[in-house]
N, C-alpha and C positions, 0 to 999 in steps of 0.2 A: 583643387580638387572640389569638383560640384558636390553638394549636399543632395541626396536624394532620400526619399522617403517611400519606401515601398510596404506597403500592409504595415504600416503605423513604426517601422522599422528606421529611420535614419541611417543612414550609411555614407562615407567619404567615397565617390567614385571617380577614376583617372577618367579625364576628358576624353572624349570620345567613344567612351565605351555604349551597349546597347542596353536596353532597356533589359535583354533578357541576360545578360551578360552580368549585369548589376543583380537583377535577382538571385543568380545562382552564387555570387561573391555574399549577398545576406542571406545567404540559404534557404531561399524561397524556392520553388518548384512552379515552373512554368510550362506544360506540355509543349511539343514540337513536334511537327512530322516532317518538315521537307528541309529543316534545316540540318546543315552539317559543321560542323565544328573545324573552325578555318580553313573552307572549303565554299560553304555554299552562305547565302544571306537574303532569299529574296520574297520573303512573305508571300509565298505561290499559297501554303495550305492554309492560312488564317488561322490554325488552331492556335496559335500563342498570343490572341485576342487581348489586351489588357484595358484599362478607364485612367486616364490622365486627368486630374479635377482642372475643369476647367475647359478639357477641351471638347469637342462637339462631339466625335466620332470617337470610337473605339479605334485601336493603335495597334498593327503587327510587332512585337515587342523586339522582335527579331533584327530590324532593321530602324528599328529607331533610337537616336542619340539621347542620354540623360540630358539634361539640363539642370543648374544650378536652382534648388527650390521645390524641383519635381515630384509632385507628388502621385506616386501610382497605385492602383488599388488592380491586386491580380485575382479577387477572389469574389468580385460583387456579384449581385443577381444579374445587371446587365450581361457580365462578361461570364458567367456562368453559360448563361441562355446561348450567348453568342456563341461559343463553342460546339453546346451543345448542338446547334443549330446546325453549323459547319460538320460535323462528325458525321451528325447525318443524313447530311446532302450525300460527303464521300460514300456513305454504307449504302444509300438508293440507289447508287450507280455499282456497285462493287459485285460482282459474280461470286464471290467466295462463299465458297461452303465450308464453314470451321468443321463442322465433321471431318474431313477427308482431304483437309488443306493440310501440308508438310507442314507451315507456318503454324499452327494452331498451337495455344500455349505460349509463344515465342513474335506471334505479331504485334507491331505496334498500336495498329490501328484498333485490333483485338482489343489490345488492354486498355487503349484510350475508351473504349466505349465502355468499359467493365468502370475504369475509373471517374468515367462521367455520368454514370449511374442509367446509362442509356437501356430501355427493355425493349422500346418497339420503335420504328421507324413510322414516322409520321409525314416523309414526302414521297410520294411514288410516281413513276412516270417512266419515261421510256430510256434504255440502258444501252450505252455501247455498246456494237457488235465485237464480239470478243474472238480472238485468235490465238490459237496456240501455236507455239515456233518450237518444231522439237528436231531442227535441222542440221545443229550445230554437235559433237559428241559430248560438250561437257553441260551445255545451258540450254534450259528450257525457258521462254517466253511466253506470259500468260496475260493478253492485253485486258480479258474481262477484271483480272483482279488490280489491274496498275490505279492508283491513283493523283495523277499526275503530279506528283511531288516534285519532279524530274534531279533527284539523288543520282541516281544511275547517269543522266545528262552529264552532271557536275564533274563522277567522278571520269567517267571514259575520257572526257574532253581535257578537263582541267589537269586532274592525275596524273591521268596515262596518253592524255594526249594522242589518242587514238581515234577517237570522231565516230563509235559504230553508233551511238546513237543520238537521236536529236527529238524535238517535238514535230509531229506531223499535222498541217491541217490548223484550224482556227476552232476557238467558240467550243460548245459540245461536238466537234468532230476532232476534236483533237487527241493524236495516237504516238504515245513515246516508242519510238523504235527507227530502224534503219527508212533513211530515205527512202523514197518511192514505195512505200510499202512492202520495200525486200524481206526477205528473211535472212538472219547473222549470217548463214553461210555463204549467201551474195554479196556480202558486203566485208568490209576490211574488222574483222575481228580476234584480236590475239586468246580469248578464251581463259582472260586471268579471273573472271569471276568477281570483281570487286563490286561493278553492279549488283550483282546478289549477295554480297557482304551490305551492301549499304540499302537496297530497297525495304522498307518498311513494312512490306506485306508480301505477297506470293507469287509477285506479278513476273519476278525474275529468280530461278532458281538452280541448283546443280542438276544437270541430269540423274534421276534416281537410279543406283544398279543394286539397292540392297537385297532385291529378289533374286538378281543375277548369284550374287555371294549364297544366298538361303540354297538356290539352286544346286551349285559344287558341293556344299558341306552336306546338303541330302545324298550326292551321288556315291556310292562305296566302292566305284572302280575310280575316283578322282582324290590324287593325292593331294592336297590343298596347302599350301605354305602362303604366310603372309607376312609381310613386313611393314615396321612403322617407322613413319618420317620424324627425326627430331621434333619439331615443332609439336608433334601430337601430344607428347609427354606434359607438355606444359598447359593446354590449354582442355583436353577434354574432358577434365573435372567438371568445366562450365556446365556443360549438358548435362550434369548430373547435382547441380546446387552448389559445389564447391566454386571460392571465388577465386578469380582468375590469379595466373602464376603459378596455381597448385599445382605440383609435379604430382602426377600419379602414375608411375612408370608400372609399378607392380602390380599397382590394379587393374590396370589394361592389360600387362599379359595374362594375369588372371582370366579376365573375362574372356581373354580370345580363345585361351584353353578350353575355357568352357563350354564356348561356341561349335566348337568343333574342329580348329584347324589342325593340322597333322603337325605343322613346326610352328612357332612364332618366333620369328627372324628380325631384325633391327634393320632399319634403311642406314642410318650409322654406317654398319662397315662397308658399305657403298660407299659413304661418305669418303671414311677414310681411303679406299679405293680408288677415287674418283682423285683425291689431294693427291697419292701417290702419281698418277698417271699426267694429269694437269699441270700440278710443279714442276714433273721433268718435261713438261712439252713446252712449258717458257723457259726452262733452262735453255733446253736445243735453241728453241728459238733466238735468245741472245748469244748463244755462241755462235751461231749462224752468221749474227748482225755482226758481230762484234770481233768476230778471229778469224770468218772465213769470207767475212764481207759481201754477203749475200744479199739478194733483197728478203727481206722477211716483213711480213704483215705484223706491223708492231703498232699500239699496245695490242696484248692478247685481253681478249674479252672472254670472260668466264662465260656456261654452257648450263650451268644446271637450271636453268629457268626456263621450262618451255613456253609459256608467254614472251618472256625477250627475246628468245630466237625467230618466233615467230614473226615480233614486230620488224627486226631487221629483214626478215625474209621480203616482208611486205616495203617499208620506209626506208631502208638502208641496204641495200642487197650489196651497196659496193665495200662494205663492212664485214660480208659474210668468211673473207680468208682470215679474220683478226679473232672470229667467233673459236675460240676451243675449239678441237676438233672430240673431244671427251662428251662420250653419253653423259647423260643428270645421273644421279646416283639410284634412283629409282629404276632405270634401264639398264645400268649396270648391273646392279643387283638378279634381276630378271634371268638378264644374260648369264650371269654366274651361277643361278642356281639350276637352269635347265642344261648345263653343261657340265660344271666341276661338282656341284653338289648333285646330280643326276645319277651321276656314274658313282659316286660315294656311296649310295642307295640303291643302286641297281634299279634304275627307272629310265624308259626314255621319256625324253622332251615333252614328249604329248599327252603323257599320263600326268603330270604335274600343272599343275593350275598356281600360279601367282598372284596374290590378290596384295594390292597396295592400299595403305592407308595416308591419305597424304591432306596439307592443310588446302591444296590446293584445285581447283577444278579442271584448269590447264593442263594437269597432269592426265586427266581423261582423255584429251584429245592425243598428248604426248604419245601416249600407250600402242594408241592406233595408225601411228604414223610410219609409212612404207618403209623407212631406214630403222624402224626396231622390230628386225625379226633376225636377227644375226645368228641367234639360238637354231636357227634352222624351223622356228615355229615360234609367233606370237610370244614377244619376253617376256612380256607384264601381261594379262588375260584381263583383270576386272583394277578399277581405283574407286576406293572410297574417298570420301570427304571426311575430315570430322565429324561432321554434324551427323556425317550417314553411319558411323560408326557409331555416334551419341544413339541415333536411332535402332538400328541390328540390335545392342545393348538391350533397349530399352524390349522391343518386339519378344526379345526370346526369355524374359522374364527375368533378367538377374536384377538382381539387387546392387548398384556396383557398391555404395557407399560399404556397406556389410565385407567388400570382397577380402581375402588375404592375399598379401605382399608376394609375386612369382617371380620368376627369373627366365631370360628368353631362351633359348636353344643353341646348342653349338651346332655347325663352328660357324652359322652367319648371324648371331645373333647375342651370343655372351660374350663375345671381345669388342668392345670399341671402345673411341679414346676421347679425351675432352674437344677437341679439335672437332669430332664428326658433329657432335651437340651442338658446338656455336655456329653449324650452318645453318642452323631455324633463325638466326637473326640478321640483320643487313648488316654486313662489313664481316658477318663468321668465315664466310668461304675464302675471302682475302684472309684475314687472320689464321686460320688452320693451314691455308698454303702456305705461306711466308714462316709460320712454325718448321716446316719442313725444309722448305727450301734453302733456309736461311741457313740450316744447321746443317743440310746436306755440302751448303757452300765453303759454310767457315768451320764446322766442326762444331761450334757452340751453340747456345742456346739462342733464340732469338732475345736483344737486350731488352727487354720493355718488361714493366712492373709484371708479377703474375702472368706471362704470357700475353696480355693485352695490350694491344697498340690501340690506345686511347684514342686518336685524332680519327679513325674510323669506326667508332662505338656512337652509340646514341644515334637518334632520330633526324638529324642535320638530314635535307635532301640528299645533297652531295657532300662527301666528305673526301678531302686527300691525306696521303700521308707520304714520309719518306724514310727509307731504310739506309742506313751508309754502311757501306761493307769496309772494312780497313784491315780482316786479315782473311784466308783463305785457304784450305786443302789446296793441294798441287795441281789435281782436275781444274782448279776454278779459277786457277790463280788469274785470268783475262778479266774476272770483276773484280778484284782489289782496288778498292779505291772509289769502285762506281758508288755511286746511289740509284737504290731502286725507287722509281717516284710509282705510288699507284692510286687508284679513284677508289669510291664506291658512291654506287646513287643505287635510290631504292622509290619506284615510282617511274613510270618510263617516260613521263613529263620530265624528269631530273636527269634519266639517262640519256635524253636528248639534246640538254643543255650540255653534256659531257661531251657529247659526239662533234657538238656543232666548235666547244672549246679547242678540241684536239682536232677539227678540220681547217679551222681559223690558223692554227698554230700559234694559238694563245697559249694552250697547254700541250707539255710531253707528257705520257706516262710509259711506261714498260707494262702494267698490268690494270686490268677494270673490272670491279665486281659490279653485276646489273643484278637487280629483282625488281620485278614488276608491282610487287606488294608494299604497301608502304610498311615499313616496319621488317620487311625480308619475310619467311614464311610464315613467323608466327603471325603475321597479319593478313595471312594469305586465302584468298575468295571461299575456301570452303570451310573455316575455322567459326566456332559459336557466335553467334551475333550479340550485338552491336560492337566491333570493334573501334576502342576511341585510342588515344595517345595514351593515355592512361593505364587504359588494357594493356596496349604494346610496351607499355614500359616494365610492368608487373611481368608478362610472359617473357620479356629478354631478361631480366633480375634473373628468374627461373633459369631460365636456358644457363646463364654464367656461374649461379651455382652447382646447377650439374656439372659442369664444366672442371670447375676447381674440385670438384670433391674426388674426381680422376687419380688414378695411381698413375695411368698413363693418358696424358696429354698432348701428343704429336703423333700424326697420323702414320709415320713410317717405325713408330713404336709397337704396332699393334701386330700382336704374334701370329696371329689367325690371316691376316691380308699377307707377312711375310713367308707363311705356310702355301697361300696360294701361289703366290709369284714360284717357291721353290718345287713347288707339288704339280703346277697347271699352267701359268702365264709365262713363266720364264722370265721375264724383265719388264719393266715398265717402256711403254712403245715400243715392244718386239712385235713380232709377228702374229700370236696370236692375241695380244691384248686388244691390238692395232683390229683384228677382226671383229671382235667380240665385244670393245668398251668405247670404241669411236664412232665418227661418223662423218656424214657432210650435208650440207644444206643445201637449197636452189633457191634462186630468187621468186617471189609472187607480185602478180599485179595488184597495185591499189585498187582497182576496180573493182 
């Protein structure tokens, strides 16, 4: 192992390690803007410049490997002056007004300028022409704020495999965006928001709907219901200085009640409902294939993630029949609220406004899809990201840190299971579905330690598991001796790998979970920035703890879901549930 000296600290570093990685191992901080751990090392921003003893020029530490005997200085006058010059040049072409920018206080460029002690910009000149793109339901692009770091390009192309964003033109005329200067709605964009999650400035952000929420809360004629996704409770605290992975469920509920929502409900109720429908759908498909010998689209793919659905519509329309017909929990919740719950409280569907708090920007696109009006009106009216909820609470003057704990309302909030909690994590929907499907088929709990299916947990991009069915109840006797094969992918480029394995015949699965965002919903495009694997792991751990402390941990045990079927829906896949809770999708052009 090479011996490297960094700021007079000598350390042994593995061969092939970059200076940036070596510095972090040595406890030395080097600033970066374009660097993305495990994704992008291109030295584009030049902020991470360091000085190597004996070298003529400064080098970008993120792309320069260490060598034995290397002596590195990360804080010399030459390095500090070079970094200041680089950041001043970026600021000189940056149109951002920190007084009104939504990234003010969490902007990496702003923080870097503060850290470097920049108080004035010595370099003035022509600036790029700024274009603001509001054309999509979920995202807003402002090219005037872009610093050409290309993080969004790497995520869109390498992690998601979508390719909506590229550098256009050259030199001073370079603009990052869709090809031929098109707007985002004119190209294939799945609205996942991972570009906004990694953007260091405010060049790409979610479309802000905070004022729309204030509008309905201020309207005495509106009965406003809010639902919160499982992933929110493990991340919202970061907006208020809590460490990643801090569960703030009770404080979140109290804040929502103080904001003036008429009911505070939980998307976890609808997650349990989704498992009842989706698990039954899988078993019905298997019965048709194995007993009735029908041509059935297998494997069945999950349908909770709207970015994944849009990806299939554009890139793999041949798989649309394989997608579960279940709506996502967000949309199921909206449909149930404006029918079943509306009847309970004597309201018309049009008198109820459903606000969703989601970790995902694509949910802003999903709730406006034409398929999502089965309650006779729009099922979900407004979607806020976790970041927007943080801003809403701050705008209200509520001190989140001083709030007491509160609980959600009945009947769509108080009762949920641990299976619904784990929806937030990659592999969680699969685990929740198998907890219920296995018990329905065998009459016994899933035979995994703590109900956790270890092979599909964690942050590997593609995960696989097999569940052997050794006994069954009479109704499902045809499954005795069968092995259920499942796969989990997060990040759409990983989903593409799974699809290729299926279509080539290399792998055969019965059920596949896909989440567009790395880590699943806990790493969603609307979560507090900046999300690293370390942060994802902390959020995932928190969600598993939430699951494990629940008395009820399987969706079919939720008494309120049982009551919903008894009083309103009838049975999973029944006529009413098919109308309200299921849908279909159509192929879209790639152009």
